[in-house]
C-alpha positions as a Python dict, from the first residue, in 0.01 Angstrom:
ca = {
    (1, 'M'): (0, 0, 0),
    (2, 'D'): (342, -161, 32),
    (3, 'N'): (484, -288, 357),
    (4, 'Q'): (833, -137, 375),
    (5, 'N'): (956, -431, 581),
    (6, 'A'): (817, -695, 348),
    (7, 'P'): (1068, -941, 207),
    (8, 'Q'): (1173, -895, -153),
    (9, 'K'): (1021, -1141, -396),
    (10, 'P'): (1284, -1375, -541),
    (11, 'R'): (1282, -1446, -911),
    (12, 'S'): (1237, -1812, -993),
    (13, 'K'): (1554, -1977, -1125),
    (14, 'K'): (1715, -1642, -1209),
    (15, 'P'): (1848, -1343, -1017),
    (16, 'R'): (1613, -1062, -924),
    (17, 'K'): (1655, -777, -1169),
    (18, 'S'): (1795, -469, -1004),
    (19, 'Y'): (1658, -159, -1174),
    (20, 'R'): (1843, -161, -1499),
    (21, 'K'): (2161, 35, -1527),
    (22, 'P'): (2247, 171, -1872),
    (23, 'K'): (2381, -102, -2095),
    (24, 'Q'): (2541, -117, -2435),
    (25, 'H'): (2261, -139, -2689),
    (26, 'D'): (2304, -400, -2959),
    (27, 'D'): (2196, -317, -3311),
    (28, 'V'): (1880, -506, -3394),
    (29, 'A'): (1829, -653, -3735),
    (30, 'P'): (1461, -601, -3821),
    (31, 'V'): (1272, -919, -3898),
    (32, 'S'): (1157, -795, -4238),
    (33, 'A'): (1451, -575, -4330),
    (34, 'E'): (1711, -613, -4603),
    (35, 'P'): (2003, -844, -4503),
    (36, 'N'): (2247, -559, -4432),
    (37, 'S'): (1995, -328, -4266),
    (38, 'V'): (2018, -280, -3890),
    (39, 'W'): (1833, -63, -3641),
    (40, 'S'): (2001, 131, -3365),
    (41, 'I'): (1870, 323, -3066),
    (42, 'D'): (2017, 628, -3241),
    (43, 'D'): (1737, 592, -3498),
    (44, 'F'): (1477, 652, -3226),
    (45, 'K'): (1523, 1011, -3115),
    (46, 'V'): (1282, 1146, -2855),
    (47, 'A'): (1339, 1480, -2685),
    (48, 'E'): (1358, 1495, -2308),
    (49, 'V'): (1051, 1671, -2169),
    (50, 'E'): (1016, 1769, -1805),
    (51, 'G'): (752, 1561, -1631),
    (52, 'K'): (744, 1294, -1902),
    (53, 'V'): (910, 952, -1901),
    (54, 'R'): (1053, 835, -2232),
    (55, 'F'): (1066, 466, -2312),
    (56, 'H'): (1441, 528, -2361),
    (57, 'D'): (1468, 607, -1990),
    (58, 'L'): (1359, 254, -1891),
    (59, 'N'): (1657, 80, -2052),
    (60, 'L'): (1436, -166, -2239),
    (61, 'P'): (1577, -427, -2476),
    (62, 'D'): (1644, -281, -2819),
    (63, 'R'): (1405, -526, -2983),
    (64, 'V'): (1124, -388, -2769),
    (65, 'L'): (1230, -28, -2828),
    (66, 'K'): (1229, -83, -3203),
    (67, 'S'): (872, -215, -3188),
    (68, 'I'): (771, 80, -2970),
    (69, 'A'): (923, 319, -3225),
    (70, 'E'): (733, 145, -3507),
    (71, 'M'): (410, 192, -3311),
    (72, 'S'): (491, 567, -3286),
    (73, 'F'): (507, 565, -2906),
    (74, 'E'): (751, 812, -2752),
    (75, 'Y'): (650, 892, -2394),
    (76, 'C'): (499, 665, -2131),
    (77, 'S'): (140, 717, -2024),
    (78, 'E'): (82, 776, -1654),
    (79, 'I'): (14, 408, -1579),
    (80, 'Q'): (318, 299, -1782),
    (81, 'A'): (549, 546, -1607),
    (82, 'A'): (416, 437, -1266),
    (83, 'T'): (430, 60, -1318),
    (84, 'L'): (717, -23, -1553),
    (85, 'P'): (1003, 71, -1314),
    (86, 'E'): (848, -179, -1067),
    (87, 'T'): (743, -459, -1301),
    (88, 'L'): (1071, -450, -1494),
    (89, 'Q'): (1238, -545, -1166),
    (90, 'G'): (1007, -844, -1132),
    (91, 'Y'): (771, -713, -866),
    (92, 'D'): (409, -823, -862),
    (93, 'L'): (161, -547, -928),
    (94, 'I'): (-192, -450, -835),
    (95, 'G'): (-295, -172, -1071),
    (96, 'Q'): (-610, 35, -1071),
    (97, 'A'): (-664, 189, -1414),
    (98, 'Q'): (-946, 256, -1654),
    (99, 'T'): (-952, 140, -2014),
    (100, 'G'): (-768, 373, -2250),
    (101, 'T'): (-488, 455, -2004),
    (102, 'G'): (-222, 243, -2174),
    (103, 'K'): (-226, -43, -1923),
    (104, 'T'): (-211, -308, -2198),
    (105, 'A'): (125, -182, -2323),
    (106, 'A'): (238, -148, -1960),
    (107, 'F'): (207, -517, -1880),
    (108, 'L'): (309, -637, -2227),
    (109, 'I'): (632, -436, -2229),
    (110, 'A'): (723, -573, -1885),
    (111, 'M'): (650, -933, -1987),
    (112, 'I'): (822, -922, -2327),
    (113, 'S'): (1129, -743, -2188),
    (114, 'D'): (1165, -1010, -1920),
    (115, 'F'): (1146, -1291, -2176),
    (116, 'L'): (1409, -1125, -2397),
    (117, 'D'): (1641, -1053, -2104),
    (118, 'Y'): (1610, -1411, -1980),
    (119, 'P'): (1572, -1638, -2284),
    (120, 'I'): (1518, -2009, -2227),
    (121, 'E'): (1830, -2176, -2358),
    (122, 'E'): (1744, -2541, -2310),
    (123, 'A'): (1503, -2726, -2537),
    (124, 'R'): (1145, -2723, -2410),
    (125, 'D'): (808, -2866, -2496),
    (126, 'S'): (635, -2618, -2730),
    (127, 'R'): (315, -2647, -2523),
    (128, 'F'): (468, -2474, -2219),
    (129, 'A'): (350, -2112, -2195),
    (130, 'R'): (593, -1857, -2052),
    (131, 'G'): (338, -1576, -2028),
    (132, 'L'): (-37, -1595, -1966),
    (133, 'I'): (-282, -1307, -2002),
    (134, 'I'): (-646, -1365, -1904),
    (135, 'A'): (-916, -1121, -2017),
    (136, 'P'): (-1293, -1137, -1967),
    (137, 'T'): (-1408, -1086, -2327),
    (138, 'R'): (-1309, -1211, -2669),
    (139, 'E'): (-1274, -862, -2809),
    (140, 'L'): (-1044, -747, -2530),
    (141, 'A'): (-833, -1065, -2555),
    (142, 'L'): (-796, -1022, -2931),
    (143, 'Q'): (-702, -655, -2887),
    (144, 'I'): (-434, -750, -2632),
    (145, 'A'): (-304, -1021, -2864),
    (146, 'D'): (-287, -772, -3150),
    (147, 'D'): (-81, -532, -2937),
    (148, 'A'): (142, -818, -2821),
    (149, 'I'): (210, -922, -3181),
    (150, 'K'): (312, -564, -3266),
    (151, 'L'): (546, -545, -2965),
    (152, 'T'): (709, -880, -3053),
    (153, 'T'): (753, -807, -3425),
    (154, 'N'): (1129, -779, -3386),
    (155, 'S'): (1176, -1088, -3172),
    (156, 'D'): (1104, -1459, -3201),
    (157, 'I'): (846, -1454, -2920),
    (158, 'N'): (524, -1618, -3039),
    (159, 'V'): (179, -1496, -2935),
    (160, 'V'): (-126, -1725, -2937),
    (161, 'S'): (-485, -1619, -2868),
    (162, 'L'): (-739, -1869, -2735),
    (163, 'V'): (-1092, -1731, -2726),
    (164, 'G'): (-1441, -1869, -2746),
    (165, 'G'): (-1657, -1802, -3048),
    (166, 'L'): (-1379, -1870, -3297),
    (167, 'S'): (-1294, -2210, -3446),
    (168, 'Y'): (-1178, -2452, -3177),
    (169, 'E'): (-1013, -2670, -3441),
    (170, 'K'): (-813, -2382, -3586),
    (171, 'Q'): (-687, -2285, -3242),
    (172, 'K'): (-605, -2649, -3167),
    (173, 'Q'): (-408, -2670, -3491),
    (174, 'I'): (-207, -2362, -3393),
    (175, 'L'): (-125, -2519, -3056),
    (176, 'D'): (-25, -2844, -3230),
    (177, 'T'): (209, -2673, -3476),
    (178, 'E'): (343, -2357, -3310),
    (179, 'R'): (550, -2284, -3003),
    (180, 'V'): (356, -2117, -2722),
    (181, 'D'): (535, -1823, -2559),
    (182, 'I'): (257, -1582, -2466),
    (183, 'V'): (-103, -1699, -2442),
    (184, 'V'): (-383, -1441, -2440),
    (185, 'A'): (-711, -1608, -2352),
    (186, 'T'): (-1062, -1592, -2220),
    (187, 'P'): (-1121, -1822, -1920),
    (188, 'G'): (-1359, -2078, -2074),
    (189, 'R'): (-1161, -2157, -2388),
    (190, 'L'): (-833, -2165, -2195),
    (191, 'M'): (-981, -2417, -1952),
    (192, 'D'): (-1075, -2643, -2245),
    (193, 'F'): (-723, -2647, -2386),
    (194, 'A'): (-548, -2667, -2048),
    (195, 'R'): (-758, -2965, -1936),
    (196, 'N'): (-676, -3143, -2262),
    (197, 'K'): (-303, -3070, -2215),
    (198, 'K'): (-289, -2876, -2541),
    (199, 'V'): (-133, -2589, -2350),
    (200, 'L'): (68, -2638, -2029),
    (201, 'L'): (64, -2372, -1758),
    (202, 'N'): (285, -2518, -1486),
    (203, 'K'): (591, -2321, -1603),
    (204, 'V'): (425, -1983, -1649),
    (205, 'E'): (667, -1708, -1550),
    (206, 'A'): (437, -1407, -1586),
    (207, 'L'): (61, -1398, -1528),
    (208, 'V'): (-165, -1101, -1610),
    (209, 'L'): (-528, -1070, -1501),
    (210, 'D'): (-691, -782, -1688),
    (211, 'E'): (-1025, -622, -1597),
    (212, 'A'): (-1052, -841, -1287),
    (213, 'D'): (-1369, -664, -1171),
    (214, 'R'): (-1541, -750, -1497),
    (215, 'M'): (-1434, -1116, -1467),
    (216, 'L'): (-1598, -1114, -1125),
    (217, 'S'): (-1923, -958, -1251),
    (218, 'M'): (-1940, -1200, -1545),
    (219, 'G'): (-1903, -1504, -1320),
    (220, 'F'): (-1561, -1616, -1447),
    (221, 'I'): (-1380, -1626, -1112),
    (222, 'P'): (-1427, -2005, -1053),
    (223, 'D'): (-1261, -2076, -1390),
    (224, 'V'): (-988, -1820, -1320),
    (225, 'K'): (-917, -1984, -983),
    (226, 'S'): (-886, -2324, -1152),
    (227, 'I'): (-649, -2179, -1412),
    (228, 'I'): (-430, -2009, -1153),
    (229, 'R'): (-399, -2340, -964),
    (230, 'M'): (-241, -2482, -1282),
    (231, 'T'): (34, -2216, -1277),
    (232, 'P'): (338, -2211, -1044),
    (233, 'H'): (296, -2085, -688),
    (234, 'K'): (274, -1707, -666),
    (235, 'E'): (627, -1688, -522),
    (236, 'K'): (760, -1842, -842),
    (237, 'R'): (580, -1630, -1098),
    (238, 'Q'): (527, -1260, -1155),
    (239, 'T'): (161, -1161, -1128),
    (240, 'M'): (11, -836, -1255),
    (241, 'L'): (-355, -770, -1178),
    (242, 'F'): (-545, -475, -1325),
    (243, 'S'): (-894, -361, -1238),
    (244, 'A'): (-1094, -42, -1289),
    (245, 'T'): (-1263, -83, -951),
    (246, 'F'): (-1168, -272, -636),
    (247, 'P'): (-1470, -409, -453),
    (248, 'K'): (-1388, -624, -148),
    (249, 'D'): (-1402, -950, -343),
    (250, 'I'): (-1139, -824, -589),
    (251, 'Q'): (-922, -692, -306),
    (252, 'N'): (-927, -1035, -142),
    (253, 'L'): (-848, -1216, -467),
    (254, 'A'): (-567, -974, -550),
    (255, 'R'): (-405, -1050, -214),
    (256, 'Q'): (-444, -1424, -266),
    (257, 'W'): (-291, -1420, -613),
    (258, 'T'): (0, -1175, -570),
    (259, 'Y'): (316, -1185, -359),
    (260, 'F'): (407, -861, -178),
    (261, 'P'): (283, -655, -473),
    (262, 'K'): (350, -295, -556),
    (263, 'E'): (25, -101, -575),
    (264, 'V'): (-42, 168, -832),
    (265, 'S'): (-362, 364, -883),
    (266, 'V'): (-414, 586, -1183),
    (267, 'V'): (-771, 709, -1156),
    (268, 'P'): (-878, 1038, -1313),
    (269, 'E'): (-1039, 1294, -1085),
    (270, 'E'): (-1342, 1289, -1312),
    (271, 'T'): (-1498, 951, -1379),
    (272, 'T'): (-1531, 1048, -1743),
    (273, 'N'): (-1264, 1195, -1966),
    (274, 'K'): (-1264, 1576, -1961),
    (275, 'N'): (-1183, 1568, -2334),
    (276, 'I'): (-1532, 1433, -2405),
    (277, 'E'): (-1808, 1685, -2467),
    (278, 'Q'): (-2128, 1533, -2327),
    (279, 'V'): (-2480, 1633, -2426),
    (280, 'I'): (-2825, 1481, -2377),
    (281, 'Y'): (-3094, 1528, -2641),
    (282, 'S'): (-3441, 1522, -2487),
    (283, 'V'): (-3657, 1372, -2763),
    (284, 'E'): (-3981, 1186, -2811),
    (285, 'A'): (-3929, 815, -2871),
    (286, 'D'): (-4061, 838, -3226),
    (287, 'Q'): (-3821, 1124, -3303),
    (288, 'K'): (-3504, 931, -3225),
    (289, 'W'): (-3448, 788, -3571),
    (290, 'T'): (-3495, 1121, -3750),
    (291, 'V'): (-3255, 1296, -3512),
    (292, 'L'): (-2999, 1016, -3544),
    (293, 'E'): (-3010, 1016, -3925),
    (294, 'S'): (-2960, 1392, -3929),
    (295, 'L'): (-2674, 1369, -3679),
    (296, 'I'): (-2490, 1098, -3874),
    (297, 'K'): (-2532, 1262, -4214),
    (298, 'E'): (-2426, 1600, -4077),
    (299, 'K'): (-2067, 1472, -4060),
    (300, 'E'): (-2047, 1182, -4299),
    (301, 'N'): (-1677, 1108, -4253),
    (302, 'Q'): (-1690, 1103, -3874),
    (303, 'R'): (-1599, 774, -3709),
    (304, 'T'): (-1900, 695, -3488),
    (305, 'I'): (-2030, 428, -3253),
    (306, 'I'): (-2402, 403, -3180),
    (307, 'F'): (-2502, 207, -2869),
    (308, 'A'): (-2837, 38, -2816),
    (309, 'N'): (-2950, -184, -2529),
    (310, 'R'): (-3094, -479, -2717),
    (311, 'R'): (-2994, -696, -3011),
    (312, 'D'): (-3319, -635, -3199),
    (313, 'E'): (-3280, -259, -3160),
    (314, 'T'): (-2922, -285, -3286),
    (315, 'R'): (-3032, -488, -3587),
    (316, 'D'): (-3312, -242, -3669),
    (317, 'L'): (-3078, 59, -3649),
    (318, 'Y'): (-2816, -112, -3864),
    (319, 'E'): (-3069, -196, -4136),
    (320, 'R'): (-3219, 154, -4137),
    (321, 'L'): (-2877, 320, -4154),
    (322, 'K'): (-2772, 89, -4434),
    (323, 'D'): (-3092, 169, -4627),
    (324, 'A'): (-3016, 538, -4575),
    (325, 'G'): (-2679, 494, -4747),
    (326, 'V'): (-2462, 506, -4435),
    (327, 'N'): (-2136, 304, -4443),
    (328, 'C'): (-2206, 99, -4132),
    (329, 'A'): (-2179, -240, -3961),
    (330, 'M'): (-2327, -415, -3658),
    (331, 'L'): (-2157, -560, -3353),
    (332, 'S'): (-2374, -764, -3116),
    (333, 'G'): (-2396, -1107, -2958),
    (334, 'E'): (-2592, -1242, -3255),
    (335, 'V'): (-2300, -1173, -3494),
    (336, 'A'): (-2060, -1467, -3537),
    (337, 'Q'): (-1726, -1408, -3369),
    (338, 'D'): (-1517, -1435, -3686),
    (339, 'K'): (-1738, -1169, -3847),
    (340, 'R'): (-1708, -950, -3538),
    (341, 'V'): (-1328, -966, -3568),
    (342, 'K'): (-1344, -862, -3936),
    (343, 'T'): (-1591, -586, -3856),
    (344, 'L'): (-1364, -440, -3588),
    (345, 'A'): (-1066, -457, -3825),
    (346, 'N'): (-1262, -272, -4094),
    (347, 'F'): (-1374, -13, -3840),
    (348, 'K'): (-1014, 41, -3732),
    (349, 'N'): (-882, 84, -4085),
    (350, 'G'): (-1161, 319, -4188),
    (351, 'R'): (-1348, 96, -4429),
    (352, 'I'): (-1649, 127, -4199),
    (353, 'Q'): (-1743, 468, -4062),
    (354, 'V'): (-2033, 386, -3830),
    (355, 'L'): (-2065, 94, -3589),
    (356, 'V'): (-2392, -2, -3416),
    (357, 'A'): (-2321, -204, -3101),
    (358, 'T'): (-2458, -349, -2780),
    (359, 'D'): (-2272, -318, -2450),
    (360, 'V'): (-2154, -680, -2465),
    (361, 'A'): (-1970, -613, -2790),
    (362, 'G'): (-1885, -252, -2714),
    (363, 'R'): (-1659, -322, -2416),
    (364, 'G'): (-1392, -466, -2645),
    (365, 'I'): (-1375, -171, -2886),
    (366, 'H'): (-1037, -6, -2829),
    (367, 'V'): (-999, 206, -3141),
    (368, 'D'): (-831, 544, -3159),
    (369, 'G'): (-989, 823, -3358),
    (370, 'I'): (-1355, 764, -3266),
    (371, 'E'): (-1505, 1112, -3278),
    (372, 'L'): (-1864, 1051, -3173),
    (373, 'V'): (-2050, 811, -2945),
    (374, 'V'): (-2430, 806, -2959),
    (375, 'N'): (-2640, 646, -2688),
    (376, 'Y'): (-2955, 572, -2888),
    (377, 'S'): (-3100, 435, -2568),
    (378, 'L'): (-2960, 514, -2225),
    (379, 'P'): (-2791, 215, -2059),
    (380, 'E'): (-2973, 40, -1778),
    (381, 'D'): (-2655, 41, -1568),
    (382, 'P'): (-2506, 392, -1521),
    (383, 'E'): (-2154, 243, -1516),
    (384, 'D'): (-2210, 131, -1875),
    (385, 'Y'): (-2255, 495, -1972),
    (386, 'V'): (-1897, 562, -1862),
    (387, 'H'): (-1767, 265, -2059),
    (388, 'R'): (-1966, 361, -2368),
    (389, 'I'): (-1854, 720, -2395),
    (390, 'G'): (-1500, 616, -2305),
    (391, 'R'): (-1469, 480, -2660),
    (392, 'T'): (-1405, 842, -2770),
    (393, 'G'): (-1160, 1101, -2640),
    (394, 'R'): (-882, 842, -2615),
    (395, 'G'): (-510, 916, -2623),
    (396, 'G'): (-557, 1287, -2548),
    (397, 'E'): (-791, 1346, -2843),
    (398, 'T'): (-1123, 1526, -2810),
    (399, 'G'): (-1454, 1349, -2859),
    (400, 'K'): (-1826, 1397, -2823),
    (401, 'S'): (-2108, 1190, -2680),
    (402, 'V'): (-2475, 1242, -2762),
    (403, 'S'): (-2739, 1059, -2558),
    (404, 'F'): (-3106, 1038, -2643),
    (405, 'A'): (-3341, 1058, -2345),
    (406, 'S'): (-3711, 996, -2401),
    (407, 'E'): (-4001, 925, -2167),
    (408, 'D'): (-3890, 560, -2160),
    (409, 'D'): (-3546, 615, -2005),
    (410, 'A'): (-3508, 980, -1895),
    (411, 'F'): (-3535, 863, -1532),
    (412, 'M'): (-3178, 727, -1574),
    (413, 'V'): (-3025, 1072, -1625),
    (414, 'P'): (-2987, 1162, -1252),
    (415, 'E'): (-2823, 824, -1182),
    (416, 'I'): (-2580, 875, -1471),
    (417, 'E'): (-2496, 1226, -1352),
    (418, 'K'): (-2429, 1088, -1005),
    (419, 'V'): (-2182, 835, -1147),
    (420, 'V'): (-1999, 1085, -1369),
    (421, 'G'): (-2002, 1347, -1093),
    (422, 'Q'): (-2135, 1631, -1304),
    (423, 'K'): (-2446, 1776, -1463),
    (424, 'I'): (-2474, 1691, -1832),
    (425, 'R'): (-2594, 1962, -2068),
    (426, 'C'): (-2945, 1891, -2195),
    (427, 'E'): (-3092, 2016, -2523),
    (428, 'Y'): (-3459, 1985, -2610),
    (429, 'V'): (-3516, 1867, -2965),
    (430, 'T'): (-3859, 1956, -3098),
    (431, 'N'): (-3849, 2007, -3473),
    (432, 'H'): (-3695, 1746, -3705),
}
């Protein structure tokens, strides 16, 4: 944790922010409002509740508060309440938090508030990024970019996403024609554009590394190191690093990349969300499809994700569900990235009720309101079980996970129970 005698980190080219004292709030004219329409903090009323931190209490810029109000946020999540008072002052941060805790909004609010409080007044090359967010997967990067766009709706901050699997030429055209303020990117595609000088990183003021442990496991750290060398020295930028776990390699990298950071850990006592009801169905392999079809049709309007281990299994399930009249779609590595983006959007807005996915695609699904997760086949890595069922029970809602265990994969159950720290209720399914 923090060294109390450590020197304070200076802000580059601007005074360090003391924790913000109340200021006069300026009325904000909404971007899409009528000419005479203005928004005031008085329009965003949130009751004081003991033990909860309101976004009002952080003295954020009104433009950010208006966006927060439009997103129907009122109180900070635990990770937001723990980190924002530190990051709003400009401190570096090492944060341990699982997906679904609100960490994305935590680092975005800090970054966007800083850019609004300290606008760049002189003319600058549009290729210079002020903020850089690196994520390990396309889906996660696109989700972060989507949240960033919502939080910047009432400002002129521009958000650009650079990810592999989507048209390089289209992304190049955006860089050629639009100003870059915040870049959200996957390592490989960012390296391509940075090497070609399409985006410049040597004036980055705020750097975020999200899911650092996953970047390590996926082999992206060499690219990430090269990218970080293109940014200003750590004393001259604010760095926020988030990771669900902190193996030694990540601890060492976090120390290399941050400057006297504050450290925050928000880890639930249970590895899995207590709002998720977990059950294992012990079935014969040839019974799985019949049980699944019955389960899905039992609650036709339930938003559901079905996980399988292999692409061919995912494809087979998708086709059988479709033939059975289920409103479904598939998300796997064989699906083109632009189609994956559309599929996720349709799943979010309710046009698709059931999604069949592999783990590679499933990690990037951050959608509220998912009521059921089905593990058609148990994951080969017990940690993936936690990530899979974590798609439900988000934001305080309840959810359910059903896992099929047959003679092929039942041996994984004890390992999964060891990881989640509890026995999972098992039901024997015999007649279907």
